[in-house]
C-alpha positions in Angstrom: 0.0 0.0 0.0 2.7 2.4 0.9 4.7 1.6 -2.3 1.4 2.2 -4.3 0.7 5.6 -2.7 4.4 6.8 -3.2 4.5 5.7 -6.9 1.1 7.5 -7.5 2.3 10.6 -5.9 5.5 10.6 -7.8 3.8 10.0 -11.2 1.3 12.8 -10.5 4.2 15.3 -9.9 5.8 14.3 -12.9 2.5 14.6 -15.0 2.5 18.3 -14.2 5.6 18.8 -16.4 4.1 18.2 -19.9 1.0 20.4 -19.0 3.3 23.0 -17.8 5.5 22.8 -21.0 2.4 23.0 -22.9 1.2 26.1 -21.3 4.4 27.8 -21.8 4.5 26.9 -25.4 0.9 28.2 -25.8 1.7 31.4 -23.9 4.7 31.9 -26.2 2.6 31.5 -29.4 0.0 33.9 -28.1 2.4 36.6 -27.4 2.2 39.7 -29.5 4.5 39.8 -32.5 7.9 41.2 -31.8 9.4 44.0 -34.1 11.7 42.7 -36.8 14.8 43.8 -35.2 13.9 42.2 -31.7 14.1 38.4 -31.3 11.0 36.6 -29.8 11.1 35.8 -26.0 11.1 32.0 -26.3 13.4 30.5 -23.8 12.7 30.3 -19.9 15.1 31.7 -17.3 17.2 29.3 -15.6 20.0 29.5 -13.0 23.0 27.3 -11.8 23.6 27.2 -8.0 26.1 25.6 -5.5 25.3 24.5 -2.1 27.2 22.8 0.5 28.6 22.7 4.1 31.9 21.9 5.6 31.2 20.4 9.1 33.5 19.1 11.8 31.8 17.0 14.5 32.8 15.1 17.8 30.4 12.1 18.3 30.2 10.0 21.6 29.3 7.0 19.7 30.8 7.4 16.2 30.1 3.9 15.0 26.4 3.8 16.2 26.6 0.7 18.3 24.6 -0.6 21.1 27.6 -1.4 23.3 31.1 -0.3 23.9 30.6 3.1 22.1 33.7 5.0 20.9 34.1 8.9 20.8 35.9 10.3 17.7 36.2 13.3 15.7 34.8 13.3 12.0 34.3 15.4 9.0 31.8 15.1 6.3 31.9 17.9 3.7 28.9 18.0 1.3 28.6 19.6 -2.1 25.7 20.1 -4.5 25.6 21.6 -8.1 22.1 22.2 -9.4 20.6 23.7 -12.7 16.9 25.0 -12.2 14.3 26.4 -14.5 10.8 27.8 -14.0 8.3 26.0 -16.3 5.7 28.4 -15.0 5.6 30.7 -11.9 4.3 28.1 -9.5 6.4 25.1 -10.8 10.1 24.6 -11.0 12.2 21.7 -12.3 15.8 21.0 -11.4 18.7 18.6 -12.0 21.6 18.2 -9.8 24.6 16.3 -8.8 25.7 15.9 -5.1 28.5 14.3 -3.2 29.7 13.9 0.7 32.7 12.3 2.3 32.7 10.4 5.5 35.3 7.9 6.8 32.8 6.3 8.8 30.2 4.6 6.6 26.8 3.7 7.7 25.1 2.6 4.5 21.6 2.1 6.0 21.6 5.3 7.9 22.4 7.7 4.9 25.9 8.4 6.0 29.2 7.8 4.5 31.0 8.7 1.2 28.5 8.9 -1.7 27.9 10.5 -5.1 24.8 11.0 -6.7 22.6 12.6 -9.5 19.0 13.5 -9.2 16.1 15.3 -10.6 13.2 17.4 -8.7 10.0 18.9 -9.9 8.4 21.3 -7.2 5.0 22.9 -7.1 4.7 26.1 -5.2 1.7 27.9 -3.3 3.4 30.9 -1.8 5.3 29.4 1.3 4.0 25.9 0.7 5.9 23.4 -1.5 5.1 19.9 -2.8 7.6 18.1 -4.8 8.9 14.6 -6.1 12.6 13.4 -6.3 14.4 10.8 -8.0 18.2 10.4 -7.1 20.6 7.4 -8.2 23.5 7.1 -5.7 26.8 5.2 -5.4 28.1 4.5 -1.8 31.9 4.0 -1.1 34.0 2.7 1.8 35.6 5.5 3.6 37.0 8.3 1.5 35.8 7.0 -1.9 37.7 3.9 -1.7 36.0 0.4 -2.6 32.4 1.0 -4.3 30.0 -0.8 -1.9 26.7 -0.5 -3.6 24.2 1.8 -5.6 20.6 2.8 -5.1 17.6 4.4 -6.6 15.6 6.8 -4.3 12.1 7.8 -5.1 10.4 10.4 -2.8 7.9 12.9 -2.3 8.1 15.8 0.1 6.0 18.6 1.7 7.6 21.9 3.0 6.5 25.2 4.4 8.0 28.2 5.6 6.7 30.8 8.1 8.3 34.1 8.9 7.0 36.5 11.3 6.4 40.1 9.9 9.4 41.6 11.7 11.5 38.6 10.3 12.6 37.7 13.9 11.4 34.2 13.9 11.1 31.5 11.4 9.7 27.9 11.4 10.2 25.5 8.6 8.6 22.0 8.9 9.5 19.4 6.2 7.9 15.9 5.7 9.1 13.4 3.2 8.5 9.8 2.3 11.2 8.0 0.3 11.5 4.4 -1.1 15.0 3.1 -1.8 15.3 0.4 -4.6 18.4 -1.4 -5.7 19.7 -1.8 -9.3 17.1 -4.6 -9.8 14.4 -2.3 -8.6 13.8 -4.3 -5.5 12.6 -2.3 -2.5 15.1 -2.1 0.3 13.5 0.2 2.6 10.9 3.0 3.1 12.0 6.1 5.0 9.4 8.6 6.7 11.1 11.7 7.7 9.9 14.9 9.7 12.0 17.7 10.4 11.0 21.3 11.9 13.6 24.1 11.9 13.0 26.8 14.4 15.3 30.0 14.0 15.1 33.1 16.3 17.1 36.0 15.6 19.0 37.5 18.4 21.4 40.5 17.9 23.0 41.7 14.8 23.7 38.6 12.5 23.2 36.0 15.4 20.4 33.6 15.5 19.4 30.8 18.0 18.4 27.5 16.2 16.7 24.5 17.4 15.7 21.4 15.2 13.9 18.2 16.2 13.9 15.3 13.7 12.0 11.9 13.5 12.9 9.1 11.2 11.1 5.8 10.6 12.7 3.1 8.7 10.7 0.2 7.3 13.1 -2.3 5.9 12.4 -4.8 3.2 14.6 -7.5 1.4 17.2 -9.1 3.4 16.4 -7.1 6.5 12.4 -7.5 6.0 10.6 -6.8 9.3 13.1 -4.5 10.7 11.6 -1.3 11.9 13.8 1.5 13.2 12.7 4.8 15.1 15.4 7.4 15.1 14.7 10.5 17.3 17.2 13.6 17.2 17.4 17.0 18.1 20.1 19.7 18.0 20.3 23.3 19.3 23.0 26.0 18.8 23.8 29.3 17.3 24.2 30.6 13.8 26.1 33.6 12.5 25.5 35.0 9.1 28.9 35.9 7.8 27.7 37.2 4.4 24.6 36.8 2.2 24.6 33.0 1.5 27.4 32.1 3.9 26.8 31.0 7.5 28.7 29.5 10.4 26.7 27.2 12.8 27.6 25.5 16.1 25.3 22.9 17.8 25.0 20.4 20.5 22.7 17.4 19.6 21.4 14.0 20.6 20.3 11.0 18.7 18.6 7.9 19.8 17.7 4.7 17.6 15.2 2.3 18.8 15.0 -0.9 16.7 13.1 -4.1 16.7 16.3 -5.9 15.6 18.6 -7.0 18.6 21.8 -5.0 18.8 20.7 -2.0 16.6 19.7 0.4 19.5 22.1 3.3 20.2 22.4 6.9 21.7 24.9 9.4 20.5 25.7 12.9 21.6 27.3 15.4 19.3 29.1 18.7 19.2 29.3 20.3 15.6 30.7 23.4 14.0 29.8 23.8 10.3 30.4 26.3 7.7 27.4 26.4 5.3 27.0 28.1 2.0 24.3 28.6 -0.8 25.2 30.8 -3.9 23.7 31.2 -7.2 26.7 31.1 -9.6 24.9 32.7 -12.6 21.4 33.2 -14.0 19.8 33.6 -17.4 17.1 36.3 -17.8 15.5 34.1 -20.6 14.2 35.1 -24.1 16.3 37.5 -26.0 18.4 37.9 -23.0 19.1 34.0 -22.5 22.9 34.6 -23.2 23.2 37.2 -20.6 24.6 35.6 -17.3 24.3 37.6 -14.3 26.3 36.7 -11.3 24.8 37.0 -7.8 24.3 35.4 -4.5 21.1 34.5 -2.8 
């Protein structure tokens, strides 16, 4: 049942793409005629962006084990390159490639060294967003040593962002459902994920942040019958260095409760992270589609 609902939602999201393209084509053909010396406005605007983080973290239970935990320091830099276009004012479509490095690989917990490519259509209603995601991933041992496996992730998500009129407080809930399939399209597991980000502006460029998270893993295939609940929360301070560049420090706690013996764990974390998000360049579309404007967001 869950798989059927997920597939239906993903297909419905993708079905909006042809209709959006048709609407755009219709709008172009209905546009008033251009003067002989002026080219027609026929291409949509698009932009290319780069996002990432460079976190350093101290974990009390670096291997996420039930007994004899080991504390250690780790790093897991993340980088994402995206190309996005507006199919219409309320519908965007993007393709992207991302990668991360982690010397402590935990394949089933979405940690470790990986590289992937994906695509994502997103429907917007002001501050509310509904979208679908497909991503193909490769997972590696330690820092991109041996290839351990590949996966196909299909998902849907619902996001909302609320900002008070004085811009001093922001709440961003995010709910997603993801199905992970292997290269033979056999389902490996379902993931239900809820995250809520709270941010309260303090003074100048400083903000207080708090982020609770809940994940539920429903495993299939070789681990069929395994169910994991993972509860986590982190709190700390964020400083905006420049537009698109932040420095964040947090203290966090994570707990996994599994029905499979030996899979429970607790982990305390202290993290410092440099996070960035920039649009490298943007096309204005139409006659100005070759003009690339550099800016940050």
